[in-house]
C-alpha positions as CSV (number, residue, x, y, z in Angstrom):
1,M,180.2,220.5,177.6
2,N,176.4,219.9,177.3
3,L,174.3,223.1,176.6
4,N,170.7,223.3,176.8
5,P,168.6,224.7,174.2
6,S,168.0,228.1,176.1
7,R,171.7,228.5,176.3
8,L,172.3,227.7,172.8
9,L,169.5,230.3,171.8
10,L,171.3,232.9,173.9
11,I,174.7,232.4,172.3
12,F,173.0,232.6,168.9
13,L,171.3,235.8,169.7
14,V,174.5,237.5,171.1
15,G,176.4,236.4,168.1
16,C,173.8,238.0,165.8
17,L,173.8,241.3,168.0
18,S,177.6,241.2,167.6
19,L,177.3,241.1,163.8
20,V,174.7,243.9,163.7
21,F,176.9,246.1,166.0
22,S,179.9,245.1,163.9
23,A,178.1,246.1,160.5
24,S,176.7,249.3,162.2
25,A,180.2,250.3,163.1
26,Q,181.6,249.5,159.6
27,A,178.9,251.5,158.0
28,A,179.4,254.5,160.3
29,E,183.2,254.5,159.2
30,P,183.7,258.0,158.3
31,I,184.5,259.0,154.6
32,P,187.8,261.0,154.6
33,I,187.3,263.9,152.2
34,G,190.2,266.1,153.2
35,S,189.9,269.5,151.6
36,R,188.9,268.2,148.2
37,L,185.7,269.7,146.4
38,E,182.6,267.5,146.7
39,P,180.0,268.2,144.2
40,L,176.4,267.1,145.1
41,V,176.1,265.2,141.9
42,D,175.2,261.8,143.4
43,H,174.1,260.0,146.7
44,G,177.7,259.1,147.6
45,L,177.8,261.3,150.6
46,I,174.2,261.7,151.3
47,D,172.8,259.7,154.3
48,S,169.2,261.2,154.2
49,L,167.0,263.7,152.4
50,K,163.9,265.1,154.2
51,G,161.0,267.4,153.2
52,G,161.1,268.6,149.6
53,A,164.8,268.1,149.1
54,S,166.0,266.1,146.3
55,L,169.1,266.0,143.8
56,E,168.0,267.8,140.6
57,L,169.7,267.6,137.1
58,H,170.4,271.1,135.2
59,S,171.0,271.5,131.6
60,P,173.8,273.5,129.9
61,Q,172.9,276.9,128.0
62,P,173.5,277.2,124.3
63,R,175.9,279.8,123.3
64,E,177.7,280.7,119.9
65,I,178.7,278.4,117.0
66,A,182.1,277.6,118.0
67,F,183.3,275.6,114.9
68,K,182.0,274.7,111.3
69,F,183.1,271.7,109.4
70,D,183.3,273.4,106.0
71,Q,186.6,272.7,104.5
72,A,187.0,270.2,101.6
73,W,188.4,267.3,103.9
74,E,185.7,267.8,106.4
75,G,182.0,267.6,105.6
76,N,178.6,266.5,106.9
77,A,179.7,263.5,108.9
78,S,182.6,265.1,110.6
79,G,182.7,265.0,114.6
80,Y,183.8,263.1,117.6
81,C,185.5,266.1,118.8
82,T,187.9,265.9,121.6
83,L,188.9,269.2,123.5
84,F,191.1,270.2,126.2
85,R,193.1,272.9,127.9
86,D,196.7,272.5,127.6
87,G,198.7,275.2,129.3
88,D,198.0,278.5,127.6
89,I,196.0,277.0,124.6
90,Y,193.0,274.9,124.1
91,R,193.2,271.9,121.7
92,M,190.4,270.5,119.5
93,Y,190.9,267.0,117.5
94,Y,188.0,266.0,115.2
95,R,187.3,263.6,112.5
96,G,186.9,265.2,109.0
97,S,184.4,263.3,107.0
98,R,181.5,263.5,104.5
99,Y,178.6,261.1,103.4
100,L,177.0,261.1,99.9
101,I,173.3,260.8,100.6
102,D,171.9,261.5,97.0
103,K,171.1,257.9,96.4
104,K,171.6,254.4,97.7
105,P,173.8,253.1,99.0
106,L,175.2,255.5,101.7
107,R,178.9,256.1,101.0
108,M,181.9,258.1,101.8
109,A,182.7,261.2,99.6
110,H,186.4,261.0,100.7
111,T,188.7,259.3,103.1
112,E,188.4,260.0,106.7
113,T,190.9,262.5,108.3
114,V,191.9,263.6,111.7
115,C,192.0,267.4,112.1
116,Y,193.4,269.8,114.6
117,A,192.1,273.2,115.7
118,E,193.4,275.7,118.5
119,S,192.0,278.4,120.5
120,Q,193.5,281.0,122.9
121,D,190.4,281.4,125.1
122,G,188.3,278.1,124.5
123,I,185.5,280.0,122.6
124,H,187.2,281.2,119.2
125,W,188.7,278.5,117.2
126,T,191.2,278.6,114.3
127,R,192.8,276.1,112.0
128,P,196.6,276.1,111.7
129,N,198.3,275.1,108.5
130,L,200.3,272.4,109.6
131,G,201.7,271.1,106.3
132,I,202.0,267.4,107.4
133,Y,199.6,265.6,104.9
134,K,198.6,266.3,101.4
135,W,194.9,267.0,100.3
136,E,194.3,267.2,96.6
137,G,198.2,267.8,96.2
138,A,198.5,270.6,98.7
139,K,199.7,270.5,102.4
140,D,197.9,273.8,103.3
141,N,195.6,272.1,105.8
142,N,195.1,271.1,109.5
143,I,195.2,267.2,108.9
144,I,197.2,265.4,111.6
145,F,196.5,261.8,110.5
146,M,194.8,259.9,107.7
147,G,194.8,256.9,105.5
148,S,193.5,254.2,107.9
149,P,190.4,253.1,109.8
150,E,191.7,254.4,113.1
151,A,191.0,258.1,111.8
152,H,187.4,257.4,112.1
153,N,187.3,257.8,116.0
154,F,191.0,258.8,117.0
155,S,190.6,259.9,120.6
156,P,193.7,261.9,122.0
157,F,194.5,263.1,125.5
158,K,197.4,264.5,127.4
159,D,199.1,262.0,129.8
160,I,199.3,263.4,133.4
161,N,200.9,260.1,134.7
162,P,204.2,261.3,136.4
163,D,206.1,258.4,134.9
164,C,204.9,259.2,131.3
165,L,207.8,259.4,128.8
166,P,208.3,262.8,127.2
167,G,207.9,261.5,123.8
168,Q,204.5,260.0,124.6
169,R,203.1,263.1,126.6
170,Y,200.2,262.9,124.1
171,K,198.6,259.5,123.5
172,A,195.5,258.3,121.7
173,V,193.2,255.5,120.8
174,G,191.4,254.7,117.7
175,G,190.1,251.8,115.6
176,T,187.0,249.9,114.3
177,T,186.2,246.4,113.2
178,A,188.1,247.1,110.0
179,S,191.4,247.6,112.2
180,K,190.4,244.6,114.2
181,G,190.1,246.6,117.4
182,L,191.7,249.7,119.1
183,W,195.1,250.8,118.5
184,T,197.3,253.2,120.5
185,F,199.2,256.2,119.4
186,Q,201.8,258.5,120.8
187,S,203.1,262.1,120.3
188,A,205.6,264.4,121.8
189,D,203.8,267.6,120.8
190,G,200.2,266.6,120.3
191,I,200.6,267.4,116.4
192,H,202.8,264.7,115.1
193,W,201.5,261.3,115.7
194,E,202.8,257.7,115.2
195,R,201.6,254.2,116.1
196,L,202.5,253.0,119.7
197,S,201.2,249.5,119.7
198,K,202.0,247.0,116.9
199,T,198.7,245.1,117.2
200,P,195.2,246.1,118.6
201,V,195.2,246.5,122.3
202,V,191.6,245.8,122.8
203,T,189.7,243.6,120.6
204,K,186.4,242.7,122.3
205,G,183.8,245.2,121.3
206,A,182.1,247.1,118.3
207,F,184.3,250.4,118.6
208,D,182.2,252.2,115.9
209,S,181.8,255.1,118.4
210,H,184.0,257.6,120.1
211,N,186.1,255.4,122.4
212,T,187.8,257.4,125.4
213,V,190.9,256.9,127.4
214,F,192.7,258.9,130.2
215,W,195.2,258.6,133.2
216,D,193.0,257.8,136.2
217,A,195.1,259.3,139.1
218,E,192.9,258.1,141.7
219,H,193.5,254.4,140.8
220,K,197.0,254.9,139.3
221,R,196.1,253.3,136.0
222,Y,194.7,254.3,132.4
223,S,191.2,253.7,131.9
224,M,189.4,253.1,128.6
225,Y,185.6,253.2,127.8
226,V,184.6,251.4,124.8
227,R,181.6,250.7,122.8
228,F,180.3,247.2,122.7
229,F,177.0,245.2,122.5
230,S,175.2,243.0,125.1
231,E,175.3,240.1,122.6
232,G,178.4,240.9,120.8
233,Q,178.6,241.1,116.8
234,F,176.5,244.2,116.8
235,K,173.5,242.6,118.5
236,G,171.4,243.3,121.4
237,L,171.8,246.7,123.4
238,R,174.3,249.2,122.6
239,L,176.5,249.4,125.8
240,I,179.7,250.9,127.4
241,G,182.4,248.9,128.6
242,E,185.5,249.6,130.7
243,S,189.0,248.5,130.2
244,H,192.1,249.4,132.2
245,S,195.9,249.1,132.1
246,K,198.9,249.8,134.2
247,D,201.4,250.5,131.4
248,F,199.1,251.4,128.2
249,I,200.4,248.2,126.8
250,N,198.5,245.3,128.3
251,W,194.7,245.9,128.7
252,S,191.9,244.1,130.6
253,E,189.0,242.7,128.8
254,P,186.2,245.1,128.9
255,V,183.4,244.8,131.5
256,G,180.1,246.5,131.0
257,L,178.9,249.4,133.2
258,D,176.2,249.1,135.7
259,Y,173.4,251.8,136.2
260,P,171.6,250.8,139.6
261,G,168.0,252.0,139.4
262,S,168.2,252.9,135.8
263,P,166.1,250.9,133.3
264,P,168.0,249.4,130.2
265,Q,168.9,252.1,127.7
266,Q,170.9,252.2,124.6
267,M,174.1,254.3,124.9
268,Y,176.2,255.3,121.8
269,T,179.1,257.5,122.7
270,N,180.2,257.7,126.5
271,Q,182.5,260.8,126.9
272,I,183.6,259.5,130.4
273,R,186.6,261.3,132.3
274,P,187.4,262.5,135.8
275,Y,185.7,265.9,136.7
276,Y,188.6,268.1,136.6
277,R,187.5,270.1,139.7
278,A,187.0,266.8,141.6
279,P,188.9,264.1,139.9
280,H,187.8,261.5,142.4
281,I,184.4,261.4,140.4
282,L,184.1,260.5,136.9
283,Y,181.6,262.5,134.8
284,G,179.9,260.9,131.5
285,F,178.0,262.4,128.9
286,P,176.9,259.5,126.7
287,T,174.9,260.1,123.5
288,R,171.6,258.0,124.2
289,Y,170.2,256.1,121.1
290,I,166.5,255.9,120.8
291,A,164.8,253.5,118.0
292,K,161.7,255.0,116.7
293,P,158.9,253.4,114.4
294,L,158.4,255.1,111.0
295,T,155.1,257.0,111.6
296,K,153.2,260.0,110.1
297,H,154.3,262.1,113.0
298,V,158.1,261.2,112.2
299,E,157.6,261.9,108.6
300,Q,156.4,265.5,109.4
301,L,159.3,266.3,111.6
302,P,161.5,269.0,110.1
303,P,163.7,268.7,108.0
304,V,161.2,266.9,106.0
305,D,163.1,266.5,102.8
306,L,166.3,265.4,104.5
307,R,164.3,262.9,106.4
308,K,162.9,261.5,103.2
309,Q,166.5,261.1,101.9
310,L,167.6,259.2,105.0
311,I,164.5,257.0,105.2
312,N,165.3,256.0,101.6
313,L,169.1,255.2,102.6
314,G,167.9,253.1,105.6
315,Q,164.8,253.4,107.7
316,R,166.5,253.9,111.0
317,L,168.6,256.7,109.7
318,G,165.3,258.8,109.1
319,T,163.4,257.7,112.2
320,D,165.8,257.0,115.2
321,Q,166.9,259.7,117.5
322,G,169.6,260.6,120.1
323,D,169.8,262.9,123.0
324,G,172.4,263.9,125.7
325,V,172.5,262.0,129.0
326,F,174.6,262.7,132.3
327,M,176.0,260.2,134.6
328,S,178.8,259.8,137.2
329,S,180.7,257.3,139.1
330,R,183.0,257.0,142.2
331,D,184.5,253.7,141.1
332,G,184.4,253.8,137.3
333,L,181.9,250.7,136.8
334,S,178.7,251.8,138.7
335,F,177.1,254.8,137.4
336,E,174.2,256.9,138.7
337,R,172.6,257.6,135.3
338,W,170.0,260.2,135.0
339,D,167.1,258.8,132.8
340,E,165.9,262.4,131.9
341,A,167.9,264.0,129.2
342,F,170.7,266.5,130.1
343,L,170.4,268.0,126.5
344,R,167.1,267.7,124.6
345,P,167.2,268.1,120.8
346,G,165.3,271.5,121.2
347,P,162.8,273.3,119.2
348,E,161.7,271.5,116.0
349,A,162.4,274.6,113.8
350,E,166.2,274.1,114.9
351,H,166.1,270.8,112.9
352,R,168.2,268.8,115.5
353,W,165.6,265.9,115.6
354,V,167.8,263.8,113.4
355,Y,169.8,260.8,113.8
356,G,173.4,261.8,114.4
357,D,172.8,265.0,116.0
358,N,173.3,266.2,119.6
359,Y,176.5,264.4,120.1
360,S,178.6,265.7,123.0
361,S,182.2,266.4,122.4
362,Y,184.7,265.0,124.8
363,G,186.0,267.5,127.3
364,L,185.1,270.2,129.9
365,F,187.1,273.3,130.5
366,E,186.5,276.8,132.1
367,T,185.8,279.9,130.1
368,K,185.2,283.5,131.1
369,S,181.5,284.6,131.4
370,D,180.5,287.1,128.8
371,I,179.1,289.4,131.6
372,P,182.1,291.2,133.2
373,G,182.7,290.4,137.0
374,L,180.8,287.1,137.0
375,P,182.5,283.7,137.9
376,N,184.0,281.3,135.1
377,E,181.6,279.0,133.4
378,I,182.4,275.5,132.3
379,S,182.1,275.1,128.5
380,M,181.2,271.9,126.6
381,H,180.4,271.4,123.0
382,F,177.6,269.5,121.1
383,D,177.2,268.7,117.4
384,E,174.4,269.9,115.3
385,G,173.5,269.9,111.6
386,A,174.3,266.2,110.8
387,W,174.1,265.2,107.1
388,R,174.1,268.7,106.0
389,D,177.2,270.3,104.6
390,D,176.1,273.8,104.9
391,I,175.2,273.8,108.5
392,H,177.1,270.8,110.2
393,R,178.9,272.4,113.1
394,V,179.7,272.4,116.8
395,R,178.0,274.8,119.2
396,R,179.4,275.7,122.7
397,Y,177.3,275.4,125.8
398,T,178.0,276.6,129.2
399,I,176.9,275.5,132.6
400,R,177.7,277.0,136.1
401,L,180.8,275.7,138.0
402,D,179.7,272.3,139.6
403,G,176.3,273.1,138.1
404,F,175.3,269.8,136.6
405,V,173.3,268.4,139.6
406,S,172.4,270.3,142.8
407,L,170.6,269.6,146.0
408,N,167.4,271.4,145.5
409,A,164.6,272.4,147.9
410,P,161.3,274.2,147.1
411,Y,160.0,277.2,148.9
412,A,158.5,274.8,151.5
413,G,162.0,273.8,152.3
414,G,163.9,270.6,152.8
415,S,167.1,269.1,154.4
416,M,170.0,266.9,153.6
417,T,172.4,265.2,156.1
418,T,175.7,263.7,155.1
419,K,177.3,260.4,156.1
420,P,180.0,260.8,158.6
421,L,182.9,262.7,157.2
422,V,186.5,263.6,158.1
423,F,187.9,266.9,156.6
424,S,190.8,269.1,156.8
425,G,191.1,272.8,156.7
426,S,189.6,275.8,158.7
427,K,186.8,277.1,156.6
428,L,183.7,275.7,154.9
429,N,183.0,276.9,151.4
430,L,179.7,276.5,149.5
431,N,178.5,276.8,145.9
432,Y,174.8,277.7,146.2
433,A,172.0,279.8,144.7
434,T,168.7,280.9,146.3
435,S,165.7,283.2,145.4
436,A,165.2,286.4,147.4
437,A,162.9,284.6,149.6
438,G,165.2,281.4,149.9
439,T,167.6,280.6,152.7
440,L,170.4,278.2,153.3
441,K,171.7,277.2,156.9
442,V,174.3,274.7,158.0
443,E,174.8,272.6,161.0
444,I,177.9,270.6,161.9
445,Q,177.1,267.4,163.8
446,N,178.7,264.6,165.8
447,A,178.8,261.3,164.1
448,D,175.7,260.4,166.0
449,G,173.6,263.3,164.6
450,S,173.7,265.6,167.6
451,P,174.6,269.1,167.0
452,I,178.1,270.4,168.0
453,P,177.8,273.3,170.4
454,G,178.6,276.6,168.4
455,F,178.0,274.9,165.2
456,S,174.1,274.2,165.4
457,L,171.4,275.6,163.1
458,K,170.5,278.3,165.7
459,N,174.1,279.5,165.5
460,S,174.3,279.4,161.7
461,T,174.3,282.6,159.5
462,E,171.2,282.6,157.3
463,L,172.6,282.6,153.9
464,F,170.6,284.0,150.8
465,G,172.2,284.9,147.4
466,D,174.0,283.3,144.5
467,S,177.7,282.6,144.9
468,T,180.2,279.9,143.7
469,N,182.6,280.5,146.7
470,Q,180.7,281.4,150.1
471,V,182.4,280.8,153.2
472,I,179.8,279.8,155.9
473,S,179.9,281.3,159.3
474,W,178.1,280.7,162.8
475,E,177.8,283.2,165.5
476,N,181.3,282.6,166.8
477,G,182.8,283.1,163.2
478,S,183.9,280.7,160.3
479,D,186.8,278.8,161.9
480,V,186.0,275.0,161.8
481,S,189.8,274.1,162.5
482,S,188.7,272.5,166.0
483,L,186.6,270.0,164.2
484,A,189.2,269.0,161.6
485,G,190.2,265.3,161.7
486,K,187.1,264.3,163.7
487,S,184.1,262.4,162.4
488,V,181.3,264.8,161.6
489,R,178.2,265.3,159.6
490,L,177.0,268.2,157.6
491,H,173.4,269.2,157.9
492,F,171.9,271.5,155.4
493,E,168.5,273.5,155.7
494,L,167.4,274.8,152.3
495,K,164.5,276.7,151.1
496,D,163.8,277.7,147.5
497,G,167.4,277.2,146.5
498,D,170.3,274.8,145.2
499,L,173.4,273.7,146.7
500,Y,175.7,272.5,144.1
501,S,179.1,271.7,146.1
502,F,180.9,272.1,149.2
503,Q,184.6,272.3,150.2
504,F,186.8,272.6,153.3
505,G,190.0,274.6,152.9
506,E,192.0,277.4,154.4
507,G,189.8,280.3,153.1
508,E,188.3,281.7,150.0
């Protein structure tokens, strides 16, 4: 069959339009969220932001000193804390270590140890006398592992894999280049540990950092985040890589993370794990490494005498800095990373502008507010006082539930519309805060963006206040069950306030 040029052009255009409509239909495919919590921590569910609306990063608030590294088997180089809630108790694992910095070269005062502490409330911590290892002839200590390079960065977790064997309910990874890679460990009680792997399971990387691992229920596999360099052999940028395993035995080769829209930056630790309130999203709290030149300004930053000692040991020890960063991911490889600091070193008089300070511990959990009647808060911990035996410690910080990032709008107002979603449940709960002059209204729309009768902005209750669990209502009430299972959009109108998360469910 012969076709003239006009006919060919028409067929070509029709084909292009079909592809466009097909792509549009695919792009409009609704996201199933069911009744899970959705923190507004990234752009994953956001279709549009208008007016002054934007995502805003928040910082944790400093609380009390939670723990001091003041025992003989601990010291000024202790750290790499891992903390988690385990039933009725809270567990803390950390490295006990001490540097001698009086003269060159920098050297260890004693062998590195893995230590254990417990808490009944996540706030006050004690060292149990475990009697497992001898220290200077006595077993009156809290040491659970020592005598090999893996003690440098021993990182435990409780395995929630439903197929986990009872004797392996607690697992860990640890290792450095001295151990030729990362080894795995097992424990039935979280206290008594033994090697699980007979050889290193991951060998590509640098590893001289806090490498982390967990069971990823979303992907039905174990995920490990390790330290490695862009050029290998400790050259190039300090990076974070991801490795995974179905059986905790055979691991994939680490692949570097991506940070779309963020410039190259050096990440030292990673502290990546599922957010316990919304485990389909991974949160990370890496320590950002910042190299600084030796200048007069650096020399006068307190603590001046310590800085002189560190510069004498090696210039970067006295000049380079670190702060805390926040990032999140829905697939475990591509992370929305904030370039602004999540935790700054703080006032100079507090002496945290020192290499080795401001490292985030690994773990988030809820603790009671110190003000009766207020909602629980999220506790997290950061190191301070590096290099100093007298003040090296861990400080607790708190942040509002889901309070890491919010949808924020100024007094002039702004709006956010989600992508098409499919939910289950009969109520819409919000975690939000406004000023007295601020407001929040919610509209539920059809997938095409048109308001659904009865759920439009003009029908919405005008909210103002501060609540972590506010049920939204319209003129005809709060029941949204008639829309469950359908493709809808949420449209938020916000003024001088913050929206932290939302969740469909059956009530408060």
